[in-house]
N, C-alpha and C positions, 0 to 999 in steps of 0.2 A: 504494499499500500504506499502511495506516495505520501510524504509528509505535507501538511498544509502550511501555507505561509500566510501570516496575518499582519496587516500594516497598520500603522497608527494611523488614525483619521481624526479630525476636528469635530465633525458631525457624523459619525457612524451609528447605525441603529442596528441592534440585533435582538430579535425577539422582545422589542419594545424597550431595550435598555440603550441609553445613549452613553457615548464615550466622548469627552471633551478634552482630548489631550493632543500631544504632538507625536513626533516620530515613534515608530512601533516597528519591531521586528518579530520573527517567529518566536513562541513561547512554548514551555514544556506542557505536557498533559494537564496538570493540575493548573498552571498559571492561565493557560488559554480558557479552561472552563471557568475559572474564577472571574477573570477579567472581563470577558465577553459572553460568558454563559453559553457559549458555542461548543457543540461536541468536537473534540480533538480529532475525531475520526472523520470530519468531513472537511474538505479544503474550501474555506472561506476567505476571501481576499477583499480588501478595501483599498481605495486610492489614498495616497500619502497626502499630507498637508504640513505646512510649516508654521502653523499659529503658535504663539508664545504660550507657554505652560504657566499655570498658576498653582502655587505652593499654598495648600489650605493650612488653617490654624490648627493645632493640636486640640482635641478636645476629650475630656474624660467622660467615660460612659457612666450612666446610672440606670442600672436595671430596674430597681424599684418594683411598684406593684404593676406598672404598665407593661412589663416585659411580656414579649411574645415568645413562647416556649417551642422549641421543635416539637412536631406532631410525633406521637408514638406510632410506630409501624412494625408489623410482624414481618415485613420484608427488607427491615433497614440493613440487615447482614448481607443482603443481595443486591443493595442499591450502590450508587458510584461512591467508593471511598478512596481517599486521596493520601492518607498517610497512616502509619501504624508503628507503635513503639512499645517499650516495657515501662511499666510502673511498679518496679519490684518484680514479682511473679505474675502479676496481673499485665494482660495486654489490652491496649487502648488504641482504638481507630477512630478516625474524623473523616467527614466527608460532606456530601451535599445535603441541602435541606437543614443545616445545623445537626445532622446526625453526629453523635459520638457514642460508640459502643465500647464495652469492656468485656474481657473473657478471664473467668479464673481457672479455665480447664485447658489451657494450652490451645486455645482458638477452636475447640469443638463446638462451644455454644457461646452466644454473645447476648448481652443485656444492653438495653438502651438507656443512657444516662439522661438525666435531667438537664436540658441546655436552654439558656435564655436567648436563643436566636433560631431564625430558619434560614440564615444566609450560609452560602457554602463555607466550608472550613477546610483550609489547604494544608495544613502542618501542625504538628503536636510534638511537645517536648517536656520530659519529665526530669527534673533535676535531682529527685530522690523517689522513694517508693509513695510518697503521698502528694507531692506538690508537683502540678504541671501546668503548661499553658498551651492554648490553642489560638491559632490565627486564621483570618479568613476575609471574606468579602466585607465591603463597608469599612475596612481597615479596622475589623474587630479583633479585640484581644480577650480571650476567656481564660479564668484561672480555676483550678481545682485544688483543694487541700485534703481530699479524701480518696486518693488514688483513681480519680476519674468518674467517681459515681455521681457528683453533682458538681455544678459549674457556675460562676458569677461572671458577668461582664465587666471588665476592668476599662475598657476603652473602645471608642469608635469615632469615626470621622466620616459622616456622609458625603461630604463635600469633595472627598477625594475621588469619589466615583471609581475606586480602584481597590483591588485586595492587598493585603500582606501575604506574602508567600513563604516565609520561613520564619523560625524563632529559635534562639539559643539563651540559656541561662548559665551563668557561672556558679551561681549559689542561690540561696533563697531570696536574695535581694537584687542582684545585678542581672540584667538580661537586655537582649537587643532582638528586634523584629525588623526584618526588611521586606521590601515589597516593590510594587510597580511604580514607575515613574520616580525612581531613585529614592523612595521612602526608607528611612532608617529611624526607628524609634528606640529610646532607652529609658529603662527604670533603674533606679538605685534604691528602691524601697518596696520591692517585691510586686510591683505593679500599681501601688496606689496612686502613683503618678507616672505618666510617660512624656518623654520630651523628644522633640523632632531634633536630630542631630545630623541630618542629612548634609549640612554644609561642611561637616568634617572630611567627607569623601570629595575628591576632585571629579565630580560626576554632573559637569556643567550641561550636558545633553539630557540629563534626567533618564538615563538607561534603566530599564527594569532591573531590579536586583533580585535574582531567583533564588539564591541559596546562601546560607551562612553555615560555616563548620569551624570547629576547633581542631587545630594541628598541634600534636603533641610537642611539647617543649618548644613551642614557637609562638603560637597566638591565634587570631581569628582571621578567616580567609572569607571573603564574598566574591561571588561570581554573577554574571547576568548577561544582559543583551549585548549583542555584537562583540562578544568576547571579553567583556569588560571583567577585570579583576582588581580587587583591593585587599590589602593585608594590613594587619594591626597587631603589633607586639605587645600592646598593653590593654588587652580587653576591651578596645573600642574607643580609647581615648584619642588616639591619633591613628590616621590612615594613610597608607602609601598606594598610589595608583601604579599598577604594573602593566607592561606590555606583554599580552600573552601570546600564546602560540596559534590561536584560532580566532578569526574574525566573525564566525558566526555565534549563535547564542549558545550559552553555557547555562545548563538547567540547575546545576548543583555541584558540591564539592564534598569530599569526605577525607577526613585525617586517617591514616593508617595506624597500626600498632608501633610503627617505627618513629623516631624523632624527626620532626621537620618534613615529614613525607606526606604527601596527600595527592588525590586524584581529583580532576575536574572533567565533568562530563556534559554532553550536550546533544546537539542536533545531529541527526542521521549517523548515530553510532561514533561520533568523535569523542575520544577519550585520551587524556594526557596524564602523565605522572611527574611528579617534581619531588626530588629528595633535599631541596634547599628553601623550602617555604615559599616556592613560587618564583624564585629567580631564574630558573632554567627549567625546561620542560622536554620531555620525551614523549611521542606518540605511542600508545598501546594499541596494537592491531587486535581487532575482534573478529574471528573466523567462525563463521556458521557453517551449516551443512552445504549451502549452496553458494558460499562465497563470503565475502567481507559483509559484516553486519551494516544494514542501512537503516535500521529502526533508531529513532531517538531513544536516549537513556534518560529515565525521569526521575531515579532516585537510587540512593545507595546506602547500605549499613555495613559498620564494623561489627563482626560477631564474637562472641565471647572466645572462640578458638582463634582469633586473629585473622580469620579469613574475611573476605570482603565480597559481599553480593551486590550487584547491580540489577535494576530491573527497567523495564521500558516498554515501547510500543510494540505491537506484534506478539505480545505474550514472551518478550525476551527475558531471559534470566541468566545472568553471567556470575560466575565464581572464580575467585582467585585465592590460592593457599600460598602464594609466594609474595606477599606484601604489594599486590597490584601489578607486579611485572608482567603476568601473563593470565589469561582467563579462559575458562571452557564456557562455551555458549550453547544455550538450549532455547528452543522456542516452543512454547506450550501449544498443543494441538488446537486448542480453541482460539488462539490469535488474539485473545482480548487484551487491551492495553493495561500495563500494570503501572502503578504510581507509588507503591510503597512496599517494604519488605522487613519483616523481622523473623526471630527464630525461637522455636520453643525448646524446652529443656531437653529433647532428644536430638536435637539438630535439624529437625524439619522445618521448612520455610512456611512463614505465614504471609501470604501474598494479598494485597487489596489493589483495587482498581476499577475498571469496568466489570460490572457483574458482582461487586462485593468480594467477600473474603473467600481465599482459598487456602487449604492446608495441604501441602506437598511434601515430596521427599527432599532431601537436601540439594538436589540438582534443579528442583522446581518443575520437572518434566511431567509429573503426574500428581494425583491427589483429587480431593474432592472439596466441595464447599463446605 
């Protein structure tokens, strides 16, 4: 399947939603769905425009008594889910319509959490067994202090008309969320207040920031649109813009088990590895059964055994056991796009994406919902 290309527009309407921004390039599975509410499986394109962007003010959310909660659905575990992670032994997944699900039996069954939004959620991160944050459309940030069973809304900014796409926390107080049009938000009090710190990054064109990752013994790394890369050795206080190896969109990054080593991944199977915190890069070839992988890579996880698993479009599942130097590639028979991956206590993969949750073997090539 050919990857879609989506362009920035000043007045583009998709399913009744309007976008009032400037330059736009291709987005990952989760970002495309979140930003435009358009299936990533359809090729939708718009004409480019050069109108100036407007940076909206930061606003603190107040869920209060008027909060609209996600509707309970028996089919939530089979609906579109965009990310999955661990909260201790519990697994937590987030996705469309404000759905947040958790499982206490290694992904066999899932319970829907109480969530004060019906907007799409794009990413989730837990800093310990109890405390986690989820981000999504309308620049919303949600928080949980009970391992994902219930959530409160900490922040939203409707005027941004764009999603947050990833989130990372250092500890219970310090965290950063990144998103479309160069959005970077920081909290130093556990999310009670969020500050827009986008000016710290040299991102004049407001390229979308698709992913943020911690790199062992080095710092934070952010990747995004048109191959943009930024690194911070001091947990987000200062940032350096880098010249990356690729001019197409990068959808995420993942730190490996080795110091200063990370992978950056993106459009049409492009994957790069650095052992010096992004100063230099080497391409990592991905060879499938029918030749080089051409599906976009949407997400990655570092597993407890130090292996790295990537997932993406076309049901692609890639695993490395040598710190990201090489990968085995499998494509699931259903070819449904994948956007998140975690591992159960037996080494089986928990995959989420189009069609909901699947529990598979460590290769990702088989398994059931």
